[in-house]
PDB file as gemmi writes it, atoms N, CA and C in Angstrom:
CRYST1    1.000    1.000    1.000  90.00  90.00  90.00 P 1                      
ATOM      1  N   MET A   1       0.861  -1.180  -0.002  1.00  0.00           N  
ATOM      2  CA  MET A   1      -0.006  -0.017   0.008  1.00  0.00           C  
ATOM      3  C   MET A   1       0.906   1.244  -0.019  1.00  0.00           C  
ATOM      4  N   SER A   2       0.599   2.162  -0.889  1.00  0.00           N  
ATOM      5  CA  SER A   2       1.442   3.360  -0.982  1.00  0.00           C  
ATOM      6  C   SER A   2       1.249   4.247   0.250  1.00  0.00           C  
ATOM      7  N   SER A   3       2.209   5.114   0.497  1.00  0.00           N  
ATOM      8  CA  SER A   3       2.132   6.009   1.652  1.00  0.00           C  
ATOM      9  C   SER A   3       0.983   6.996   1.483  1.00  0.00           C  
ATOM     10  N   THR A   4       0.648   7.377   0.265  1.00  0.00           N  
ATOM     11  CA  THR A   4      -0.499   8.279   0.004  1.00  0.00           C  
ATOM     12  C   THR A   4      -1.776   7.587   0.398  1.00  0.00           C  
ATOM     13  N   LEU A   5      -1.947   6.321  -0.030  1.00  0.00           N  
ATOM     14  CA  LEU A   5      -3.155   5.604   0.286  1.00  0.00           C  
ATOM     15  C   LEU A   5      -3.236   5.347   1.811  1.00  0.00           C  
ATOM     16  N   CYS A   6      -2.109   5.043   2.428  1.00  0.00           N  
ATOM     17  CA  CYS A   6      -2.090   4.858   3.903  1.00  0.00           C  
ATOM     18  C   CYS A   6      -2.576   6.131   4.603  1.00  0.00           C  
ATOM     19  N   SER A   7      -2.101   7.262   4.121  1.00  0.00           N  
ATOM     20  CA  SER A   7      -2.506   8.537   4.752  1.00  0.00           C  
ATOM     21  C   SER A   7      -3.997   8.759   4.631  1.00  0.00           C  
ATOM     22  N   LYS A   8      -4.562   8.457   3.437  1.00  0.00           N  
ATOM     23  CA  LYS A   8      -6.001   8.620   3.238  1.00  0.00           C  
ATOM     24  C   LYS A   8      -6.811   7.641   4.085  1.00  0.00           C  
ATOM     25  N   VAL A   9      -6.369   6.449   4.177  1.00  0.00           N  
ATOM     26  CA  VAL A   9      -7.063   5.429   5.016  1.00  0.00           C  
ATOM     27  C   VAL A   9      -7.003   5.900   6.477  1.00  0.00           C  
ATOM     28  N   GLU A  10      -5.850   6.323   6.928  1.00  0.00           N  
ATOM     29  CA  GLU A  10      -5.701   6.812   8.280  1.00  0.00           C  
ATOM     30  C   GLU A  10      -6.626   7.993   8.569  1.00  0.00           C  
ATOM     31  N   LYS A  11      -6.696   8.934   7.645  1.00  0.00           N  
ATOM     32  CA  LYS A  11      -7.574  10.110   7.840  1.00  0.00           C  
ATOM     33  C   LYS A  11      -9.034   9.647   7.881  1.00  0.00           C  
ATOM     34  N   GLY A  12      -9.429   8.730   6.992  1.00  0.00           N  
ATOM     35  CA  GLY A  12     -10.783   8.211   7.000  1.00  0.00           C  
ATOM     36  C   GLY A  12     -11.122   7.552   8.315  1.00  0.00           C  
ATOM     37  N   LEU A  13     -10.222   6.763   8.824  1.00  0.00           N  
ATOM     38  CA  LEU A  13     -10.441   6.072  10.106  1.00  0.00           C  
ATOM     39  C   LEU A  13     -10.513   7.092  11.273  1.00  0.00           C  
ATOM     40  N   GLN A  14      -9.737   8.160  11.198  1.00  0.00           N  
ATOM     41  CA  GLN A  14      -9.780   9.160  12.252  1.00  0.00           C  
ATOM     42  C   GLN A  14     -11.132   9.855  12.254  1.00  0.00           C  
ATOM     43  N   ILE A  15     -11.688  10.102  11.082  1.00  0.00           N  
ATOM     44  CA  ILE A  15     -13.007  10.751  10.991  1.00  0.00           C  
ATOM     45  C   ILE A  15     -14.044   9.834  11.611  1.00  0.00           C  
ATOM     46  N   LEU A  16     -14.075   8.596  11.194  1.00  0.00           N  
ATOM     47  CA  LEU A  16     -15.087   7.647  11.661  1.00  0.00           C  
ATOM     48  C   LEU A  16     -14.909   7.263  13.142  1.00  0.00           C  
ATOM     49  N   ASN A  17     -13.704   7.396  13.633  1.00  0.00           N  
ATOM     50  CA  ASN A  17     -13.397   6.974  15.015  1.00  0.00           C  
ATOM     51  C   ASN A  17     -13.852   7.983  16.054  1.00  0.00           C  
ATOM     52  N   ARG A  18     -14.212   9.189  15.625  1.00  0.00           N  
ATOM     53  CA  ARG A  18     -14.670  10.149  16.632  1.00  0.00           C  
ATOM     54  C   ARG A  18     -15.968   9.666  17.220  1.00  0.00           C  
ATOM     55  N   ARG A  19     -16.044   9.793  18.520  1.00  0.00           N  
ATOM     56  CA  ARG A  19     -17.224   9.282  19.231  1.00  0.00           C  
ATOM     57  C   ARG A  19     -18.524   9.862  18.680  1.00  0.00           C  
ATOM     58  N   TRP A  20     -19.508   9.042  18.445  1.00  0.00           N  
ATOM     59  CA  TRP A  20     -20.860   9.349  17.975  1.00  0.00           C  
ATOM     60  C   TRP A  20     -20.934   9.544  16.431  1.00  0.00           C  
ATOM     61  N   THR A  21     -19.817   9.658  15.764  1.00  0.00           N  
ATOM     62  CA  THR A  21     -19.817   9.973  14.330  1.00  0.00           C  
ATOM     63  C   THR A  21     -20.555   8.890  13.511  1.00  0.00           C  
ATOM     64  N   CYS A  22     -20.234   7.629  13.745  1.00  0.00           N  
ATOM     65  CA  CYS A  22     -20.909   6.573  13.003  1.00  0.00           C  
ATOM     66  C   CYS A  22     -22.395   6.540  13.292  1.00  0.00           C  
ATOM     67  N   LEU A  23     -22.769   6.786  14.546  1.00  0.00           N  
ATOM     68  CA  LEU A  23     -24.200   6.762  14.883  1.00  0.00           C  
ATOM     69  C   LEU A  23     -24.930   7.907  14.216  1.00  0.00           C  
ATOM     70  N   ILE A  24     -24.319   9.074  14.094  1.00  0.00           N  
ATOM     71  CA  ILE A  24     -24.917  10.210  13.428  1.00  0.00           C  
ATOM     72  C   ILE A  24     -25.107   9.896  11.938  1.00  0.00           C  
ATOM     73  N   ILE A  25     -24.062   9.353  11.330  1.00  0.00           N  
ATOM     74  CA  ILE A  25     -24.155   8.992   9.888  1.00  0.00           C  
ATOM     75  C   ILE A  25     -25.233   7.935   9.722  1.00  0.00           C  
ATOM     76  N   TYR A  26     -25.250   6.943  10.571  1.00  0.00           N  
ATOM     77  CA  TYR A  26     -26.262   5.888  10.485  1.00  0.00           C  
ATOM     78  C   TYR A  26     -27.665   6.488  10.620  1.00  0.00           C  
ATOM     79  N   GLN A  27     -27.875   7.373  11.564  1.00  0.00           N  
ATOM     80  CA  GLN A  27     -29.177   7.984  11.774  1.00  0.00           C  
ATOM     81  C   GLN A  27     -29.610   8.814  10.549  1.00  0.00           C  
ATOM     82  N   LEU A  28     -28.664   9.554   9.981  1.00  0.00           N  
ATOM     83  CA  LEU A  28     -29.023  10.409   8.849  1.00  0.00           C  
ATOM     84  C   LEU A  28     -29.228   9.624   7.558  1.00  0.00           C  
ATOM     85  N   HIS A  29     -28.834   8.358   7.505  1.00  0.00           N  
ATOM     86  CA  HIS A  29     -29.067   7.608   6.273  1.00  0.00           C  
ATOM     87  C   HIS A  29     -30.585   7.376   6.065  1.00  0.00           C  
ATOM     88  N   PHE A  30     -31.383   7.567   7.138  1.00  0.00           N  
ATOM     89  CA  PHE A  30     -32.824   7.423   7.025  1.00  0.00           C  
ATOM     90  C   PHE A  30     -33.461   8.656   6.372  1.00  0.00           C  
ATOM     91  N   GLY A  31     -32.695   9.716   6.199  1.00  0.00           N  
ATOM     92  CA  GLY A  31     -33.187  10.920   5.558  1.00  0.00           C  
ATOM     93  C   GLY A  31     -32.925  12.186   6.410  1.00  0.00           C  
ATOM     94  N   PRO A  32     -33.216  13.354   5.863  1.00  0.00           N  
ATOM     95  CA  PRO A  32     -32.986  14.610   6.542  1.00  0.00           C  
ATOM     96  C   PRO A  32     -33.707  14.656   7.894  1.00  0.00           C  
ATOM     97  N   GLN A  33     -33.005  15.214   8.890  1.00  0.00           N  
ATOM     98  CA  GLN A  33     -33.569  15.270  10.244  1.00  0.00           C  
ATOM     99  C   GLN A  33     -33.163  16.548  10.923  1.00  0.00           C  
ATOM    100  N   ARG A  34     -34.039  16.956  11.836  1.00  0.00           N  
ATOM    101  CA  ARG A  34     -33.738  18.125  12.676  1.00  0.00           C  
ATOM    102  C   ARG A  34     -32.772  17.732  13.785  1.00  0.00           C  
ATOM    103  N   PHE A  35     -32.119  18.743  14.309  1.00  0.00           N  
ATOM    104  CA  PHE A  35     -31.140  18.548  15.388  1.00  0.00           C  
ATOM    105  C   PHE A  35     -31.771  17.754  16.538  1.00  0.00           C  
ATOM    106  N   SER A  36     -32.950  18.172  16.963  1.00  0.00           N  
ATOM    107  CA  SER A  36     -33.583  17.560  18.115  1.00  0.00           C  
ATOM    108  C   SER A  36     -33.965  16.085  17.834  1.00  0.00           C  
ATOM    109  N   GLU A  37     -34.312  15.758  16.605  1.00  0.00           N  
ATOM    110  CA  GLU A  37     -34.572  14.367  16.266  1.00  0.00           C  
ATOM    111  C   GLU A  37     -33.366  13.501  16.411  1.00  0.00           C  
ATOM    112  N   ILE A  38     -32.258  13.981  15.895  1.00  0.00           N  
ATOM    113  CA  ILE A  38     -30.978  13.213  15.988  1.00  0.00           C  
ATOM    114  C   ILE A  38     -30.603  13.029  17.442  1.00  0.00           C  
ATOM    115  N   GLN A  39     -30.709  14.122  18.189  1.00  0.00           N  
ATOM    116  CA  GLN A  39     -30.339  14.078  19.597  1.00  0.00           C  
ATOM    117  C   GLN A  39     -31.165  13.075  20.390  1.00  0.00           C  
ATOM    118  N   THR A  40     -32.471  13.090  20.156  1.00  0.00           N  
ATOM    119  CA  THR A  40     -33.380  12.200  20.880  1.00  0.00           C  
ATOM    120  C   THR A  40     -33.117  10.746  20.558  1.00  0.00           C  
ATOM    121  N   VAL A  41     -32.947  10.440  19.278  1.00  0.00           N  
ATOM    122  CA  VAL A  41     -32.794   9.034  18.854  1.00  0.00           C  
ATOM    123  C   VAL A  41     -31.465   8.436  19.360  1.00  0.00           C  
ATOM    124  N   ILE A  42     -30.371   9.198  19.229  1.00  0.00           N  
ATOM    125  CA  ILE A  42     -29.092   8.563  19.632  1.00  0.00           C  
ATOM    126  C   ILE A  42     -28.660   8.890  21.034  1.00  0.00           C  
ATOM    127  N   GLY A  43     -29.335   9.831  21.698  1.00  0.00           N  
ATOM    128  CA  GLY A  43     -29.047  10.099  23.118  1.00  0.00           C  
ATOM    129  C   GLY A  43     -27.723  10.788  23.374  1.00  0.00           C  
ATOM    130  N   ILE A  44     -27.421  11.778  22.584  1.00  0.00           N  
ATOM    131  CA  ILE A  44     -26.156  12.525  22.694  1.00  0.00           C  
ATOM    132  C   ILE A  44     -26.463  13.917  23.274  1.00  0.00           C  
ATOM    133  N   SER A  45     -25.491  14.503  23.942  1.00  0.00           N  
ATOM    134  CA  SER A  45     -25.709  15.836  24.483  1.00  0.00           C  
ATOM    135  C   SER A  45     -25.760  16.868  23.340  1.00  0.00           C  
ATOM    136  N   LYS A  46     -26.437  17.987  23.596  1.00  0.00           N  
ATOM    137  CA  LYS A  46     -26.565  19.032  22.587  1.00  0.00           C  
ATOM    138  C   LYS A  46     -25.188  19.551  22.166  1.00  0.00           C  
ATOM    139  N   ARG A  47     -24.332  19.783  23.154  1.00  0.00           N  
ATOM    140  CA  ARG A  47     -23.005  20.342  22.853  1.00  0.00           C  
ATOM    141  C   ARG A  47     -22.213  19.404  21.950  1.00  0.00           C  
ATOM    142  N   LEU A  48     -22.196  18.133  22.302  1.00  0.00           N  
ATOM    143  CA  LEU A  48     -21.438  17.142  21.525  1.00  0.00           C  
ATOM    144  C   LEU A  48     -22.010  16.938  20.138  1.00  0.00           C  
ATOM    145  N   LEU A  49     -23.323  16.888  20.029  1.00  0.00           N  
ATOM    146  CA  LEU A  49     -23.967  16.751  18.722  1.00  0.00           C  
ATOM    147  C   LEU A  49     -23.647  17.944  17.847  1.00  0.00           C  
ATOM    148  N   SER A  50     -23.698  19.111  18.390  1.00  0.00           N  
ATOM    149  CA  SER A  50     -23.375  20.331  17.629  1.00  0.00           C  
ATOM    150  C   SER A  50     -21.947  20.288  17.123  1.00  0.00           C  
ATOM    151  N   GLU A  51     -21.038  19.863  17.984  1.00  0.00           N  
ATOM    152  CA  GLU A  51     -19.642  19.723  17.641  1.00  0.00           C  
ATOM    153  C   GLU A  51     -19.423  18.696  16.520  1.00  0.00           C  
ATOM    154  N   ARG A  52     -20.037  17.532  16.666  1.00  0.00           N  
ATOM    155  CA  ARG A  52     -19.875  16.495  15.666  1.00  0.00           C  
ATOM    156  C   ARG A  52     -20.490  16.906  14.300  1.00  0.00           C  
ATOM    157  N   LEU A  53     -21.670  17.517  14.329  1.00  0.00           N  
ATOM    158  CA  LEU A  53     -22.302  17.976  13.080  1.00  0.00           C  
ATOM    159  C   LEU A  53     -21.405  19.009  12.387  1.00  0.00           C  
ATOM    160  N   LYS A  54     -20.799  19.905  13.125  1.00  0.00           N  
ATOM    161  CA  LYS A  54     -19.897  20.901  12.556  1.00  0.00           C  
ATOM    162  C   LYS A  54     -18.676  20.170  11.940  1.00  0.00           C  
ATOM    163  N   ASP A  55     -18.142  19.197  12.651  1.00  0.00           N  
ATOM    164  CA  ASP A  55     -17.019  18.409  12.099  1.00  0.00           C  
ATOM    165  C   ASP A  55     -17.408  17.727  10.793  1.00  0.00           C  
ATOM    166  N   LEU A  56     -18.578  17.119  10.801  1.00  0.00           N  
ATOM    167  CA  LEU A  56     -19.037  16.421   9.588  1.00  0.00           C  
ATOM    168  C   LEU A  56     -19.364  17.336   8.456  1.00  0.00           C  
ATOM    169  N   GLU A  57     -19.826  18.556   8.771  1.00  0.00           N  
ATOM    170  CA  GLU A  57     -20.044  19.574   7.726  1.00  0.00           C  
ATOM    171  C   GLU A  57     -18.714  19.980   7.122  1.00  0.00           C  
ATOM    172  N   GLU A  58     -17.724  20.219   7.967  1.00  0.00           N  
ATOM    173  CA  GLU A  58     -16.390  20.596   7.466  1.00  0.00           C  
ATOM    174  C   GLU A  58     -15.816  19.505   6.572  1.00  0.00           C  
ATOM    175  N   GLU A  59     -16.107  18.270   6.875  1.00  0.00           N  
ATOM    176  CA  GLU A  59     -15.590  17.141   6.074  1.00  0.00           C  
ATOM    177  C   GLU A  59     -16.456  16.878   4.826  1.00  0.00           C  
ATOM    178  N   LYS A  60     -17.539  17.690   4.705  1.00  0.00           N  
ATOM    179  CA  LYS A  60     -18.507  17.572   3.610  1.00  0.00           C  
ATOM    180  C   LYS A  60     -19.203  16.204   3.565  1.00  0.00           C  
ATOM    181  N   ILE A  61     -19.457  15.679   4.771  1.00  0.00           N  
ATOM    182  CA  ILE A  61     -20.155  14.434   4.918  1.00  0.00           C  
ATOM    183  C   ILE A  61     -21.637  14.714   5.214  1.00  0.00           C  
ATOM    184  N   VAL A  62     -21.881  15.803   5.909  1.00  0.00           N  
ATOM    185  CA  VAL A  62     -23.244  16.260   6.283  1.00  0.00           C  
ATOM    186  C   VAL A  62     -23.439  17.655   5.773  1.00  0.00           C  
ATOM    187  N   LYS A  63     -24.671  17.932   5.331  1.00  0.00           N  
ATOM    188  CA  LYS A  63     -24.977  19.308   4.978  1.00  0.00           C  
ATOM    189  C   LYS A  63     -26.142  19.807   5.858  1.00  0.00           C  
ATOM    190  N   ARG A  64     -26.070  21.063   6.147  1.00  0.00           N  
ATOM    191  CA  ARG A  64     -27.061  21.759   6.972  1.00  0.00           C  
ATOM    192  C   ARG A  64     -27.900  22.615   6.041  1.00  0.00           C  
ATOM    193  N   GLU A  65     -29.190  22.488   6.138  1.00  0.00           N  
ATOM    194  CA  GLU A  65     -30.083  23.221   5.237  1.00  0.00           C  
ATOM    195  C   GLU A  65     -31.121  23.970   6.069  1.00  0.00           C  
ATOM    196  N   ILE A  66     -31.296  25.248   5.725  1.00  0.00           N  
ATOM    197  CA  ILE A  66     -32.307  26.064   6.356  1.00  0.00           C  
ATOM    198  C   ILE A  66     -33.562  26.064   5.459  1.00  0.00           C  
ATOM    199  N   ILE A  67     -34.675  25.646   6.004  1.00  0.00           N  
ATOM    200  CA  ILE A  67     -35.928  25.601   5.245  1.00  0.00           C  
ATOM    201  C   ILE A  67     -36.718  26.838   5.674  1.00  0.00           C  
ATOM    202  N   MET A  68     -36.912  27.758   4.716  1.00  0.00           N  
ATOM    203  CA  MET A  68     -37.513  29.038   4.988  1.00  0.00           C  
ATOM    204  C   MET A  68     -39.054  28.995   4.965  1.00  0.00           C  
ATOM    205  N   LYS A  69     -39.636  28.120   5.730  1.00  0.00           N  
ATOM    206  CA  LYS A  69     -41.052  28.103   5.892  1.00  0.00           C  
ATOM    207  C   LYS A  69     -41.329  28.621   7.284  1.00  0.00           C  
ATOM    208  N   SER A  70     -42.578  28.907   7.547  1.00  0.00           N  
ATOM    209  CA  SER A  70     -42.912  29.367   8.925  1.00  0.00           C  
ATOM    210  C   SER A  70     -43.399  28.168   9.703  1.00  0.00           C  
ATOM    211  N   PRO A  71     -42.789  27.795  10.778  1.00  0.00           N  
ATOM    212  CA  PRO A  71     -41.560  28.354  11.320  1.00  0.00           C  
ATOM    213  C   PRO A  71     -40.324  27.858  10.534  1.00  0.00           C  
ATOM    214  N   ILE A  72     -39.284  28.666  10.575  1.00  0.00           N  
ATOM    215  CA  ILE A  72     -38.021  28.272   9.920  1.00  0.00           C  
ATOM    216  C   ILE A  72     -37.489  27.032  10.618  1.00  0.00           C  
ATOM    217  N   LYS A  73     -37.014  26.067   9.808  1.00  0.00           N  
ATOM    218  CA  LYS A  73     -36.392  24.905  10.448  1.00  0.00           C  
ATOM    219  C   LYS A  73     -35.081  24.556   9.774  1.00  0.00           C  
ATOM    220  N   ILE A  74     -34.229  23.967  10.549  1.00  0.00           N  
ATOM    221  CA  ILE A  74     -32.914  23.560  10.044  1.00  0.00           C  
ATOM    222  C   ILE A  74     -32.887  22.051  10.065  1.00  0.00           C  
ATOM    223  N   VAL A  75     -32.455  21.467   8.939  1.00  0.00           N  
ATOM    224  CA  VAL A  75     -32.341  20.029   8.848  1.00  0.00           C  
ATOM    225  C   VAL A  75     -30.944  19.639   8.404  1.00  0.00           C  
ATOM    226  N   TYR A  76     -30.550  18.460   8.823  1.00  0.00           N  
ATOM    227  CA  TYR A  76     -29.228  17.907   8.471  1.00  0.00           C  
ATOM    228  C   TYR A  76     -29.468  16.684   7.618  1.00  0.00           C  
ATOM    229  N   SER A  77     -28.610  16.520   6.605  1.00  0.00           N  
ATOM    230  CA  SER A  77     -28.712  15.336   5.764  1.00  0.00           C  
ATOM    231  C   SER A  77     -27.319  14.948   5.287  1.00  0.00           C  
ATOM    232  N   LEU A  78     -27.225  13.773   4.739  1.00  0.00           N  
ATOM    233  CA  LEU A  78     -25.919  13.277   4.241  1.00  0.00           C  
ATOM    234  C   LEU A  78     -25.708  13.842   2.813  1.00  0.00           C  
ATOM    235  N   THR A  79     -24.509  14.219   2.546  1.00  0.00           N  
ATOM    236  CA  THR A  79     -24.090  14.582   1.186  1.00  0.00           C  
ATOM    237  C   THR A  79     -23.830  13.257   0.436  1.00  0.00           C  
ATOM    238  N   ASP A  80     -23.436  13.384  -0.844  1.00  0.00           N  
ATOM    239  CA  ASP A  80     -23.066  12.187  -1.593  1.00  0.00           C  
ATOM    240  C   ASP A  80     -21.903  11.486  -0.912  1.00  0.00           C  
ATOM    241  N   LYS A  81     -20.975  12.257  -0.398  1.00  0.00           N  
ATOM    242  CA  LYS A  81     -19.819  11.703   0.330  1.00  0.00           C  
ATOM    243  C   LYS A  81     -20.306  10.949   1.571  1.00  0.00           C  
ATOM    244  N   GLY A  82     -21.254  11.507   2.298  1.00  0.00           N  
ATOM    245  CA  GLY A  82     -21.812  10.862   3.450  1.00  0.00           C  
ATOM    246  C   GLY A  82     -22.595   9.618   3.124  1.00  0.00           C  
ATOM    247  N   LEU A  83     -23.400   9.713   2.065  1.00  0.00           N  
ATOM    248  CA  LEU A  83     -24.189   8.535   1.606  1.00  0.00           C  
ATOM    249  C   LEU A  83     -23.268   7.381   1.233  1.00  0.00           C  
ATOM    250  N   ALA A  84     -22.088   7.699   0.684  1.00  0.00           N  
ATOM    251  CA  ALA A  84     -21.135   6.680   0.322  1.00  0.00           C  
ATOM    252  C   ALA A  84     -20.633   5.909   1.539  1.00  0.00           C  
ATOM    253  N   LEU A  85     -20.747   6.517   2.731  1.00  0.00           N  
ATOM    254  CA  LEU A  85     -20.318   5.839   3.962  1.00  0.00           C  
ATOM    255  C   LEU A  85     -21.386   4.911   4.536  1.00  0.00           C  
ATOM    256  N   THR A  86     -22.599   5.035   4.078  1.00  0.00           N  
ATOM    257  CA  THR A  86     -23.708   4.228   4.643  1.00  0.00           C  
ATOM    258  C   THR A  86     -23.385   2.729   4.610  1.00  0.00           C  
ATOM    259  N   PRO A  87     -22.953   2.142   3.485  1.00  0.00           N  
ATOM    260  CA  PRO A  87     -22.642   0.704   3.538  1.00  0.00           C  
ATOM    261  C   PRO A  87     -21.505   0.365   4.518  1.00  0.00           C  
ATOM    262  N   VAL A  88     -20.553   1.262   4.664  1.00  0.00           N  
ATOM    263  CA  VAL A  88     -19.450   1.059   5.602  1.00  0.00           C  
ATOM    264  C   VAL A  88     -19.974   0.989   7.032  1.00  0.00           C  
ATOM    265  N   VAL A  89     -20.825   1.952   7.367  1.00  0.00           N  
ATOM    266  CA  VAL A  89     -21.376   2.030   8.727  1.00  0.00           C  
ATOM    267  C   VAL A  89     -22.284   0.846   8.975  1.00  0.00           C  
ATOM    268  N   LYS A  90     -23.069   0.456   7.990  1.00  0.00           N  
ATOM    269  CA  LYS A  90     -23.935  -0.730   8.156  1.00  0.00           C  
ATOM    270  C   LYS A  90     -23.109  -2.007   8.335  1.00  0.00           C  
ATOM    271  N   GLU A  91     -22.016  -2.077   7.635  1.00  0.00           N  
ATOM    272  CA  GLU A  91     -21.142  -3.264   7.771  1.00  0.00           C  
ATOM    273  C   GLU A  91     -20.490  -3.273   9.157  1.00  0.00           C  
ATOM    274  N   ILE A  92     -20.090  -2.121   9.664  1.00  0.00           N  
ATOM    275  CA  ILE A  92     -19.570  -2.051  11.009  1.00  0.00           C  
ATOM    276  C   ILE A  92     -20.615  -2.500  12.008  1.00  0.00           C  
ATOM    277  N   GLU A  93     -21.864  -2.086  11.786  1.00  0.00           N  
ATOM    278  CA  GLU A  93     -22.964  -2.503  12.659  1.00  0.00           C  
ATOM    279  C   GLU A  93     -23.125  -4.040  12.629  1.00  0.00           C  
ATOM    280  N   ARG A  94     -23.119  -4.600  11.428  1.00  0.00           N  
ATOM    281  CA  ARG A  94     -23.267  -6.043  11.257  1.00  0.00           C  
ATOM    282  C   ARG A  94     -22.122  -6.787  11.937  1.00  0.00           C  
ATOM    283  N   TRP A  95     -20.885  -6.305  11.721  1.00  0.00           N  
ATOM    284  CA  TRP A  95     -19.722  -6.939  12.344  1.00  0.00           C  
ATOM    285  C   TRP A  95     -19.825  -6.860  13.848  1.00  0.00           C  
ATOM    286  N   SER A  96     -20.246  -5.689  14.376  1.00  0.00           N  
ATOM    287  CA  SER A  96     -20.371  -5.523  15.827  1.00  0.00           C  
ATOM    288  C   SER A  96     -21.396  -6.464  16.439  1.00  0.00           C  
ATOM    289  N   GLN A  97     -22.520  -6.655  15.733  1.00  0.00           N  
ATOM    290  CA  GLN A  97     -23.567  -7.569  16.209  1.00  0.00           C  
ATOM    291  C   GLN A  97     -22.995  -8.973  16.390  1.00  0.00           C  
ATOM    292  N   THR A  98     -22.114  -9.367  15.512  1.00  0.00           N  
ATOM    293  CA  THR A  98     -21.548 -10.716  15.527  1.00  0.00           C  
ATOM    294  C   THR A  98     -20.381 -10.849  16.486  1.00  0.00           C  
ATOM    295  N   TRP A  99     -19.488  -9.871  16.500  1.00  0.00           N  
ATOM    296  CA  TRP A  99     -18.200 -10.022  17.158  1.00  0.00           C  
ATOM    297  C   TRP A  99     -17.968  -9.233  18.410  1.00  0.00           C  
ATOM    298  N   VAL A 100     -18.750  -8.200  18.680  1.00  0.00           N  
ATOM    299  CA  VAL A 100     -18.502  -7.364  19.864  1.00  0.00           C  
ATOM    300  C   VAL A 100     -19.466  -7.775  20.935  1.00  0.00           C  
ATOM    301  N   GLU A 101     -18.908  -8.137  22.106  1.00  0.00           N  
ATOM    302  CA  GLU A 101     -19.733  -8.539  23.242  1.00  0.00           C  
ATOM    303  C   GLU A 101     -20.149  -7.325  24.035  1.00  0.00           C  
ATOM    304  N   ASP A 102     -21.392  -7.350  24.535  1.00  0.00           N  
ATOM    305  CA  ASP A 102     -21.841  -6.335  25.452  1.00  0.00           C  
ATOM    306  C   ASP A 102     -21.136  -6.536  26.771  1.00  0.00           C  
ATOM    307  N   GLU A 103     -20.954  -5.450  27.524  1.00  0.00           N  
ATOM    308  CA  GLU A 103     -20.388  -5.558  28.855  1.00  0.00           C  
ATOM    309  C   GLU A 103     -21.187  -6.506  29.708  1.00  0.00           C  
ATOM    310  N   ASP A 104     -22.534  -6.473  29.559  1.00  0.00           N  
ATOM    311  CA  ASP A 104     -23.393  -7.376  30.326  1.00  0.00           C  
ATOM    312  C   ASP A 104     -23.069  -8.830  29.995  1.00  0.00           C  
ATOM    313  N   ASP A 105     -22.775  -9.131  28.702  1.00  0.00           N  
ATOM    314  CA  ASP A 105     -22.431 -10.499  28.322  1.00  0.00           C  
ATOM    315  C   ASP A 105     -21.149 -10.928  29.021  1.00  0.00           C  
ATOM    316  N   GLU A 106     -20.160  -9.998  29.053  1.00  0.00           N  
ATOM    317  CA  GLU A 106     -18.890 -10.325  29.717  1.00  0.00           C  
ATOM    318  C   GLU A 106     -19.085 -10.536  31.195  1.00  0.00           C  
ATOM    319  N   ASP A 107     -19.927  -9.685  31.822  1.00  0.00           N  
ATOM    320  CA  ASP A 107     -20.211  -9.844  33.234  1.00  0.00           C  
ATOM    321  C   ASP A 107     -20.839 -11.197  33.550  1.00  0.00           C  
ATOM    322  N   MET A 108     -21.763 -11.635  32.673  1.00  0.00           N  
ATOM    323  CA  MET A 108     -22.413 -12.930  32.863  1.00  0.00           C  
ATOM    324  C   MET A 108     -21.396 -14.056  32.712  1.00  0.00           C  
ATOM    325  N   GLU A 109     -20.479 -13.942  31.754  1.00  0.00           N  
ATOM    326  CA  GLU A 109     -19.457 -14.972  31.563  1.00  0.00           C  
ATOM    327  C   GLU A 109     -18.552 -15.041  32.796  1.00  0.00           C  
ATOM    328  N   ASP A 110     -18.180 -13.855  33.328  1.00  0.00           N  
ATOM    329  CA  ASP A 110     -17.368 -13.832  34.566  1.00  0.00           C  
ATOM    330  C   ASP A 110     -18.119 -14.477  35.719  1.00  0.00           C  
ATOM    331  N   LEU A 111     -19.403 -14.185  35.871  1.00  0.00           N  
ATOM    332  CA  LEU A 111     -20.213 -14.754  36.931  1.00  0.00           C  
ATOM    333  C   LEU A 111     -20.337 -16.249  36.760  1.00  0.00           C  
ATOM    334  N   ASN A 112     -20.547 -16.737  35.537  1.00  0.00           N  
ATOM    335  CA  ASN A 112     -20.631 -18.168  35.310  1.00  0.00           C  
ATOM    336  C   ASN A 112     -19.340 -18.877  35.612  1.00  0.00           C  
ATOM    337  N   THR A 113     -18.184 -18.219  35.285  1.00  0.00           N  
ATOM    338  CA  THR A 113     -16.888 -18.802  35.597  1.00  0.00           C  
ATOM    339  C   THR A 113     -16.671 -18.905  37.096  1.00  0.00           C  
ATOM    340  N   LEU A 114     -17.077 -17.872  37.824  1.00  0.00           N  
ATOM    341  CA  LEU A 114     -16.936 -17.883  39.294  1.00  0.00           C  
ATOM    342  C   LEU A 114     -17.821 -18.963  39.911  1.00  0.00           C  
ATOM    343  N   GLN A 115     -18.982 -19.231  39.360  1.00  0.00           N  
ATOM    344  CA  GLN A 115     -19.922 -20.189  39.951  1.00  0.00           C  
ATOM    345  C   GLN A 115     -19.505 -21.629  39.586  1.00  0.00           C  
ATOM    346  N   ALA A 116     -18.678 -21.803  38.568  1.00  0.00           N  
ATOM    347  CA  ALA A 116     -18.301 -23.165  38.148  1.00  0.00           C  
ATOM    348  C   ALA A 116     -17.349 -23.806  39.089  1.00  0.00           C  
TER     349      ALA A 116                                                      
END                                                                             
């Protein structure tokens, strides 16, 4: 793998590795949503969601749109670049379902080991 490709892969992983980023992308793949909808569904603080959305806007993964109807509303949606990440995020979800154990699962295994 060339050093240029390594740099791009590393940058891509750094973007996706930021806490909540994959969940925001996953949530927005369902379509444009208001800030409060995203916050409610994924359970993130307002400050952190605002920060992540700004990061994703800067990366051109998410776009912010002002809808000039009464009342004015702001919605967030995925750009083409963001939509291209949807299969990646879904694959991470699928992999996690199979291979990542919940802490509760680990606690139960520890308890079963102690009882044996």
